[in-house]
Structures are given as structure tokens and as C-alpha cells.
N, C-alpha and C positions, 0 to 999 in steps of 0.2 A: 587473444587480448591479453596480457599480463594481468595477473592477480594480486593482489597485496596478499603478503606473508607473516604468518603469527605474528613474530614482531611488530610487525609493520602494523597490524589491526589493534594489537595491545596499545600501542605509541598513541592512538588515537583515540582512548579515552570512552569506548561505547560503555553501558552501564553490565550489557555483559555479550560474549559471545559463544556459539557453538562450536561443536565441530564442521568439518566438511565446509566452512561456508567460502566462498568464493567470489571477492568482491574486485571489479577491475578498479586498476590503480589511476584511470580516468573518472571513475564516480566522484561526485563530489557530496563532502557531510559537514551537517553544520548543528551543533548541539550533541554532538555523539554522546556528551554523558547522559543522556535520555533516550538514547536510543538503544532496544536490546535486538538482537540477534538469534534466534536459535540455529535450529542444526540442518545442516544440507540445502543453503541457502545459496543463490546465485545472484549477483547483484553487478548490471551489466554496465557497458561504455556510457559517460555523459548522464547518468542517472544522478538526480540532485534530491537528497533527504536533509531536509533543514526541521529539526524538532524541536518546539517551543517548552514551556512548562508540561503538558500534556503528554507529550512523550510520541515515540514510533516504537511499536511493539509487533516484531519480526517473527513471527512462529518457524513450524520446522515445515521443510518442504517447499519452500517458496521461489520463484521466479520473479525477478521486475526485470523487465527487459529492456534494452539500449532508450537511452531519452528520457524516461520516466524521470517524474518526481511526486516528491511525498513533501506536503510544505505546510506548516500550520504551525497556533499554538495549543488546538485541541489535541485529543489525545487520537491517535490512529494505531490501529488491532488491525495483523493481516496474518489468521488463522491458517490452520495447516492446509498444505495442497493448493492453498490460492495460488492465479497466476495473473501478473501485473502483465500486461501485452505492450510493446514498442509506444512509446510516446502518450502513455496515458499520466496524468497528472489528475491530483487528490489533495484537496485542500482540506484543512481542517479549519481555517478562518477566512473571512471573503471581507473584504471594504465593503462600508456605503454607499452602493451608487448615486442617492439623490440627490448628490450636490450639498447638499446641507452642511457635511463637514469634508475634513480635509481628506487627502488620500495619497499612501505613500508608505512604506514602511520605516520611513528615514524621518516623517514629520513626529511628534512628539504626542503621545495616546490622547494626550486632555484635547488637540484637537482634529482625531477622528473618532472613527464609531465602529470600530474592527469588533463582527460575529463571530466567535470560534464555537466552534463543537464539535461532540467526538464522531469521528469516520470509523464503523466497525463491519470489518472486512470478512465473513464466515468462511467454515470448512469449504475446500473445494468450489468455492466464488473464480470466476473467470473473467476478467473485463479485456473487452477485444479496444482492439492498437487507436490512438487516438480520443480514446474518451476521458471525461473529466465528472469526478465523484468530488461533491462538495459537502461542505459542514454540514453537522448533523444526520448523517445518513446511516442507514443498519442494511449492508447485502446479506442477508440471510443466506444461509448452509445452500449451496449448488447455485446459488445465482450466477447468471451470466447476463452480461452486457456486452450486446454488439458495439461493432466500432463505430468511432464516430460521434458516441451518444453522450448526452450531459445527465449527469444522475444527480435531483437534487430531493430526491424523496426515496423510504425504504423500499427493497425491493424482496420480494415474497422469494421462500424458499423454492428452489428447482424452476423458479422461470426464468425463460428467455427474454430477454428487455432491451427495447431499441426508442432511438429517436431523440429529439431535443423535445420537450425533456424524454427520458427513457421510461416509458411504457412496456408493460409486461404483451405479449402478441402468443407466444407460445408455454407449454409447460417443456419443465428438460428432463431427460431420463435419469433416472436414480441408481440405473445398473454400476454405476461408480462406487456406492459403497459398497458394492457387493465385491467389488476390486480392491477395496481399498488393504479389509486382513487378509487376500492372498497375497497382495504385495507387502506387508509388514511380515508376515509368515517369510515369505520369502526370504529379508535381509535382516532375521535373525541371526546377532552377532557382527551382522555388518552394516554397524552406523544407525542402528536403527534411531 
């Protein structure tokens, strides 16, 4: 997959871009001035990132896999070492489905009732393929979300969560916390 070069990334007008950033030339971005991208980030083909006023803040060592989307007005934070598997959808805004309001982003706000809220994805979180994360959710450090889950409530640290809606089914090992400093020390001077 061809990646955008530094000149192309600069022209897009991101709020900030770190080093060793590999973004597919087939990914789409909207609201680039509200998107910050850290170091050692890879965003694959056919991903869509659409940032509203809250912005999208992508930290270091992040992979966003093919066909994933991050969309909405609220702030989305993706912390270090998080992994977004393929076809994951993260929404920081949601329409009102009651029928009391119109829905659709091309309808003026006075006729809609859009609910927006932050989404915070902690360090070492992994979100399995096909999962959906809704507004006002915190995925605490080390939380794991199984494939095809819908997350509408916070997930506690180092829990494995699955289902519709996602519920904790077991604890997740914390061994990766021992590996993090070993990894960091192995790359000193190599684009930490």
C-alpha cells in the first residue's frame, strides 16, 4: 500500500504529525486541522477519520487497520500502544433515533438532536474487528474488546469485553506492562 510522504502529509493541514507516520494514500480525512497524529502511527487503506470540534488525538505506536472509521463532533483520544482492528467504527456523535427529530448530517442542527461526547481509548487497548464504540465511553488501560461487539459503556482496566452490548467476561493479563519498558529500552535512539 503506497503511503503519503511528508510533503503530502504537511499539505493536508493536520494539527500535528509525528515521525514514522505511515498513512495509506487510500485513507480519507476530514477536519484535518483538528487531528493530531503522534509517532510510529500506521493508518491503513480505506480508513475514514472525520474530526469535529472536539478533534481526534492519536498518540504513539498506534495501528488503525483497514476500513476503520473515527467520526463525530466529540473528542476522540487514542492512547499509546492501542490497536484498532479492521472495520472498527468509533463514534463521538450519535443521532436521536426516537423519531422526534430529523436525522442526517446535511439537515441543519435546529431540526436534529445529535448527542456528542468524548471517547477515550487508554494505553494498550485492543478493539477487535467489526466492533462499534459509541460516544461517552472510556476504554480504560488494557481493556480488550472482542470482535463484533458494541461498546456503549465504560470498560474497566485489563478486562476482556464482548457482546452486544459489550460486557466483561474475564480479566486480561497485565504481562504486556512488563514488556513495555523492555521494548522502550530496545529502541532508545531508534525513534522512541
